[in-house]
C-alpha positions in Angstrom: -0.1 0.0 0.0 1.5 3.4 -1.1 1.2 6.6 1.0 -1.5 8.1 -1.1 -3.6 5.0 -0.5 -2.9 5.2 3.1 -3.8 8.8 3.5 -7.1 8.3 1.6 -8.1 5.4 3.9 -7.2 7.6 6.9 -9.5 10.6 5.3 -12.3 8.1 4.4 -12.1 6.6 7.9 -12.1 10.0 9.7 -15.1 11.4 7.5 -16.9 7.9 8.3 -16.3 8.7 12.1 -17.9 12.0 11.9 -20.9 10.8 9.9 -21.4 7.8 12.4 -21.1 10.3 15.3 -24.3 12.2 13.9 -26.4 9.0 14.1 -27.9 9.1 17.6 -29.0 5.3 17.5 -25.5 3.9 17.3 -24.2 5.6 20.4 -20.7 6.6 19.0 -19.4 10.0 20.0 -16.6 12.0 18.4 -16.0 15.5 19.9 -14.4 17.3 16.8 -12.9 16.9 13.6 -9.5 16.6 15.1 -10.7 13.8 17.4 -11.9 12.2 14.3 -8.5 12.2 12.5 -6.9 11.1 15.7 -9.4 8.1 16.0 -9.0 6.8 12.4 -5.2 6.9 12.9 -5.4 5.1 16.1 -7.9 2.5 14.6 -5.6 1.9 11.6 -2.5 1.4 14.0 -4.7 -1.0 16.0 -5.7 -2.8 12.8 -2.1 -3.1 12.0 -0.7 -4.3 15.3 -3.6 -5.9 17.2 -5.7 -7.3 14.4 -3.2 -9.9 13.5 -2.8 -11.1 17.0 -6.6 -11.4 17.6 -6.8 -13.4 14.1 -4.3 -15.9 15.5 -6.3 -16.3 18.7 -9.5 -17.0 16.8 -7.7 -19.4 14.3 -8.6 -22.3 16.5 -12.4 -21.6 16.7 -12.3 -20.8 13.0 -10.8 -24.1 12.0 -13.0 -26.0 14.6 -16.0 -24.6 12.8 -14.5 -25.4 9.3 -14.4 -21.7 8.6 -18.2 -21.5 8.4 -18.1 -18.6 10.7 -15.0 -16.8 9.3 -17.0 -13.6 8.5 -18.4 -13.6 12.0 -15.0 -14.0 13.6 -13.7 -11.2 11.4 -16.6 -8.9 12.6 -15.7 -9.9 16.1 -12.1 -8.6 15.7 -13.5 -5.4 14.0 -15.7 -4.7 17.0 -12.9 -5.5 19.5 -10.6 -3.1 17.4 -13.4 -0.3 17.4 -13.9 -0.5 21.0 -10.1 -0.6 21.9 -9.7 2.6 19.8 -12.7 4.2 21.7 -11.0 3.2 24.9 -7.5 4.8 23.8 -8.9 8.1 22.2 -10.0 10.8 24.6 -13.1 12.5 22.9 -14.1 9.2 21.1 -16.7 7.6 23.2 -19.1 4.6 23.0 -22.2 5.6 24.9 -23.7 2.3 25.2 -20.6 0.0 25.5 -20.3 -2.9 23.5 -23.7 -2.3 21.7 -22.2 0.9 20.4 -18.9 -0.9 19.4 -21.1 -3.4 17.3 -23.2 -0.8 15.8 -20.2 1.4 15.2 -18.0 -1.3 13.7 -20.8 -2.4 11.4 -21.8 1.3 10.5 -18.1 2.2 9.9 -17.6 -0.6 7.4 -20.9 0.4 5.5 -20.2 4.2 5.4 -16.6 3.8 4.6 -17.3 1.2 1.8 -20.1 3.6 0.4 -17.5 6.5 0.3 -14.7 4.4 -1.3 -17.4 3.3 -3.9 -18.6 6.7 -4.6 -15.0 8.2 -5.1 -13.3 5.1 -6.3 
């Protein structure tokens, strides 16, 4: 991944965080544009550093289920990373705890995917 792609992903994730924070039912709060950029950067770092470790931990259940639930395990990892980012960044909160992490991770994937599709 080149630097331009990385910057675009960061920008899209930050914008997605702002959009998600405006949807009251999700329970994700981001204080400002700056906090959105910091949250996106922290989530990116967590995805690079922590996601592979979580993936290794979930290899055994994944193999035991014959990879039938591979998407579910991937989503669980996304929820954990999303929640960890909220825990680490002051100004990025999950109002309803794990439920906000679940809704936030799900909505983040939809919103950022939509933005990437629109702008290619």
